[in-house]
C-alpha positions in Angstrom: 45.1 -85.6 -125.7 48.8 -84.6 -124.3 47.6 -84.7 -121.2 46.2 -87.9 -121.6 49.8 -89.2 -122.7 51.4 -87.8 -120.1 49.4 -89.7 -117.8 49.3 -92.9 -119.3 51.1 -95.8 -117.3 54.5 -96.3 -118.1 53.8 -99.9 -119.1 51.5 -98.4 -122.0 53.5 -96.3 -122.8 56.9 -99.2 -123.8 56.5 -101.5 -126.4 55.0 -104.6 -123.8 57.7 -106.9 -124.2 60.0 -104.0 -123.5 58.2 -102.4 -120.5 58.1 -106.2 -119.3 62.0 -106.3 -119.1 62.5 -102.9 -117.6 60.0 -104.2 -114.9 62.0 -107.1 -114.2 64.9 -105.9 -114.2 63.3 -103.4 -111.2 62.0 -106.8 -109.8 65.6 -108.3 -109.7 67.2 -105.0 -108.3 64.9 -104.7 -105.6 64.8 -108.2 -104.4 68.6 -107.8 -104.4 68.4 -105.4 -101.8 65.9 -107.4 -100.0 68.4 -110.2 -100.0 71.4 -107.7 -99.0 69.8 -106.4 -95.8 68.2 -109.8 -95.0 71.6 -110.7 -94.9 73.0 -107.7 -92.6 69.9 -108.3 -90.6 70.5 -111.9 -90.0 72.7 -111.9 -87.0 69.5 -110.9 -85.1 66.9 -113.4 -84.6 65.9 -115.1 -87.6 62.1 -115.3 -86.7 61.8 -111.7 -85.6 63.7 -110.4 -89.0 61.2 -113.0 -91.0 58.2 -110.9 -89.0 59.7 -107.5 -89.5 60.3 -108.3 -93.1 57.0 -109.4 -94.2 54.8 -107.0 -91.8 56.6 -103.7 -93.5 55.9 -105.2 -96.9 52.4 -106.2 -95.6 51.9 -102.5 -94.3 52.6 -100.7 -97.6 50.8 -103.3 -99.6 47.5 -102.1 -98.0 47.3 -99.3 -100.0 45.9 -101.9 -102.8 42.9 -102.1 -101.0 41.7 -98.6 -102.5 41.9 -100.5 -105.8 39.9 -103.7 -105.2 39.0 -105.0 -101.6 37.8 -108.5 -102.9 40.3 -111.2 -101.7 42.4 -112.8 -104.3 42.5 -116.4 -103.4 45.6 -117.2 -106.0 47.4 -114.3 -104.9 47.0 -115.1 -101.0 48.5 -119.0 -102.0 51.7 -117.0 -103.7 52.2 -115.4 -100.8 51.8 -118.6 -98.3 54.3 -120.3 -101.0 56.7 -117.1 -100.5 56.6 -117.4 -97.2 56.6 -121.1 -97.0 60.0 -121.1 -98.8 61.6 -118.4 -95.9 60.5 -121.3 -93.5 62.2 -123.5 -94.8 65.0 -121.5 -95.3 65.3 -120.7 -91.5 65.0 -124.6 -91.0 68.1 -125.0 -93.6 69.9 -122.5 -91.2 68.7 -124.1 -87.6 70.8 -126.8 -89.5 73.6 -125.4 -90.8 72.4 -126.8 -94.0 71.7 -123.1 -95.9 75.1 -123.5 -98.1 73.7 -127.3 -99.4 70.1 -125.7 -100.4 70.4 -122.3 -101.8 72.1 -123.1 -105.2 68.3 -125.3 -105.5 66.6 -121.8 -105.7 67.5 -121.0 -108.7 65.5 -123.6 -110.3 61.8 -121.9 -109.7 61.8 -120.2 -113.0 62.0 -123.8 -114.6 59.1 -124.8 -112.5 57.3 -122.1 -113.3 57.7 -122.8 -117.3 56.7 -125.9 -116.7 53.5 -125.0 -114.8 52.2 -122.2 -117.3 52.8 -124.7 -120.3 50.8 -127.6 -118.1 48.4 -125.6 -116.5 47.4 -122.9 -119.4 49.1 -124.2 -122.5 50.4 -121.6 -124.9 53.9 -121.6 -126.8 57.4 -120.0 -127.3 57.2 -117.7 -130.0 60.6 -117.2 -131.1 63.0 -115.7 -133.9 65.5 -118.7 -132.7 64.8 -121.9 -131.1 68.9 -121.9 -130.4 68.4 -119.1 -128.9 65.8 -119.9 -126.8 67.6 -123.0 -125.3 71.1 -121.9 -125.0 69.9 -118.7 -123.3 67.3 -121.2 -120.8 70.9 -123.1 -120.0 73.0 -120.5 -119.7 70.8 -118.5 -117.1 69.8 -121.3 -115.3 73.8 -122.4 -115.0 74.9 -118.5 -113.8 72.2 -118.3 -110.9 73.4 -122.3 -109.8 76.6 -120.5 -109.6 75.5 -117.6 -107.8 74.0 -119.8 -105.3 76.9 -122.0 -105.0 79.1 -118.5 -104.9 76.9 -116.9 -102.1 77.7 -120.2 -100.1 81.2 -119.4 -100.3 82.0 -121.0 -103.6 82.7 -124.7 -104.4 84.9 -124.8 -101.3 82.9 -123.5 -99.2 80.2 -126.3 -99.4 80.3 -129.7 -97.4 79.9 -132.0 -100.2 80.0 -135.0 -97.6 76.5 -133.5 -96.0 74.7 -133.4 -99.2 72.2 -135.8 -97.9 68.4 -136.6 -99.1 67.2 -133.7 -96.3 69.2 -131.2 -97.7 68.3 -132.3 -101.5 64.7 -132.5 -100.6 64.6 -129.1 -99.2 66.3 -128.1 -102.2 63.9 -129.0 -104.1 61.0 -128.0 -102.4 62.3 -124.4 -102.2 62.4 -124.7 -105.8 58.9 -126.0 -106.2 57.5 -123.3 -103.9 59.6 -120.8 -105.9 57.9 -121.7 -108.9 54.3 -121.8 -107.3 55.2 -118.6 -106.2 55.3 -117.1 -109.2 53.5 -119.0 -111.5 50.2 -117.6 -108.7 51.7 -114.3 -108.6 51.2 -114.6 -112.7 47.7 -116.3 -112.9 46.3 -113.7 -110.2 47.5 -110.6 -112.4 47.1 -111.8 -116.0 44.4 -114.1 -115.7 42.1 -112.9 -112.4 42.8 -109.5 -113.7 43.8 -108.2 -110.3 45.6 -105.1 -110.0 49.1 -105.1 -109.3 49.2 -103.0 -106.0 46.4 -105.0 -104.8 47.4 -108.4 -105.5 50.4 -107.2 -103.6 48.2 -107.1 -100.9 47.2 -110.6 -100.5 50.3 -111.8 -101.4 52.2 -110.3 -98.4 48.3 -111.2 -96.2 49.5 -114.9 -97.2 52.9 -114.5 -96.3 52.9 -112.0 -93.2 49.9 -114.9 -91.7 52.7 -117.8 -92.2 55.4 -115.6 -90.5 53.3 -114.8 -87.5 52.0 -118.1 -87.1 55.3 -119.4 -87.2 56.4 -117.2 -84.6 53.5 -118.2 -82.4 55.8 -121.7 -82.2 59.1 -119.6 -81.7 57.9 -117.1 -79.0 61.4 -117.3 -77.1 63.3 -115.7 -79.7 61.1 -112.7 -79.2 61.9 -112.2 -75.2 64.4 -109.5 -74.8 64.3 -108.3 -78.3 65.8 -104.7 -78.6 64.9 -102.1 -81.6 68.9 -101.9 -83.3 70.4 -100.7 -86.5 69.9 -104.3 -87.2 66.0 -103.6 -87.1 66.5 -101.1 -89.6 68.3 -103.2 -92.1 65.2 -105.8 -91.3 62.8 -102.6 -92.2 64.8 -101.7 -95.2 64.4 -105.7 -96.4 60.8 -105.3 -96.3 60.0 -102.2 -98.1 62.5 -103.5 -101.0 60.9 -106.9 -101.3 57.4 -105.0 -101.8 59.0 -103.2 -104.2 60.4 -106.5 -106.0 56.8 -107.8 -105.7 55.1 -105.3 -107.3 57.8 -104.7 -110.2 57.1 -108.3 -111.0 53.3 -107.8 -110.8 54.1 -105.0 -113.4 55.9 -107.3 -115.8 53.8 -109.9 -116.1 50.7 -107.5 -116.9 52.6 -105.8 -119.7 53.0 -109.3 -121.3 49.7 -111.6 -120.5 48.8 -113.6 -123.8 49.3 -117.2 -123.8 51.5 -116.3 -126.9 53.9 -114.6 -124.9 55.6 -117.6 -123.0 59.1 -116.2 -123.8 58.5 -113.3 -122.3 57.1 -114.2 -118.9 59.3 -117.1 -118.8 62.3 -113.7 -118.7 60.0 -112.0 -116.4 60.0 -115.6 -114.0 64.1 -115.5 -114.8 64.3 -112.1 -113.6 62.5 -112.2 -110.3 64.5 -115.3 -109.2 67.6 -113.3 -110.5 67.6 -111.2 -107.4 71.3 -113.2 -106.1 72.7 -111.0 -109.1 72.8 -108.0 -106.8 73.3 -110.0 -104.1 76.6 -110.8 -105.1 77.3 -107.5 -106.7 76.5 -105.9 -103.3 78.1 -108.1 -100.4 81.1 -107.8 -103.1 81.1 -104.7 -103.2 80.6 -103.6 -99.5 81.2 -107.1 -97.6 84.3 -107.8 -99.8 83.2 -111.8 -100.2 84.8 -112.5 -103.6 84.0 -115.7 -105.0 84.6 -117.0 -108.5 81.6 -118.7 -109.0 79.7 -115.8 -107.6 81.4 -113.6 -110.2 80.8 -115.7 -113.2 77.5 -117.1 -112.4 76.4 -113.3 -112.4 77.7 -112.6 -115.7 76.4 -116.0 -117.3 72.9 -115.1 -115.8 73.1 -111.9 -117.4 74.3 -113.4 -120.5 71.4 -116.0 -120.7 68.6 -113.3 -120.4 70.4 -111.8 -123.4 70.4 -114.6 -125.2 66.2 -114.9 -124.3 65.6 -111.4 -125.7 67.9 -112.2 -129.2 65.4 -115.6 -129.3 62.3 -113.3 -129.3 60.3 -112.9 -132.7 
């Protein structure tokens, strides 16, 4: 009996809600390091960096074929959505509009909540509806502020250039982010795909899309040389893989329709990579903005309120 307890997975040794919170926090941290290293690698060709990041993640995820070889269309579609987000970010960079669309990324968690209730039903089982509403508003406001902070603060955003195209791209990024989380959640909880196996098909979709886009931009690969920036891109691939896998384990810990609140907290955390990016940028790159620091504090406060709302 003692040996069985030692070998028991961590998400079963903790209470489901607490286990989901642990993996959700890990997902936020890992995604944050991915964003940080992606940022360090950005002086290199963006298309090359994108292909390396998803290529490395896909290679690590191939171990999931040991668990299950049958494809998961939901996980594959989730990967295409995730890869699509990066393509839109690359397009925004090429048009010098990333600072205008970045704050919209944080709305992905809201779309996840809408999709989960619209397609799967369920309900929020809460101790305090006030804490629930306040937590969502505070966390979402904090994520928006983090995005603005990473864009250089309110002063760094050229508001006069906020046109229909920028708003459309921003909302499409938010929609795809919500679809990525929802389809990942569906693959784990409804199709019951093992976490590592689901990662295989998520990154198969993302890497396939990155490769397809690269074929149309081969000029960016001409004369490419392995450098320190390549190492940053490889590290980014490792951390995005770990972030995705942690998200899968967080969802597996709370699969019931009555656990929508816990699932929503996971969605907020998986979209909260902006917090560690802000912290890492402040500590190592000396990029400090009041908006970024305030936003990080608000997100943490909002997630605390959501946890207090749990029954």
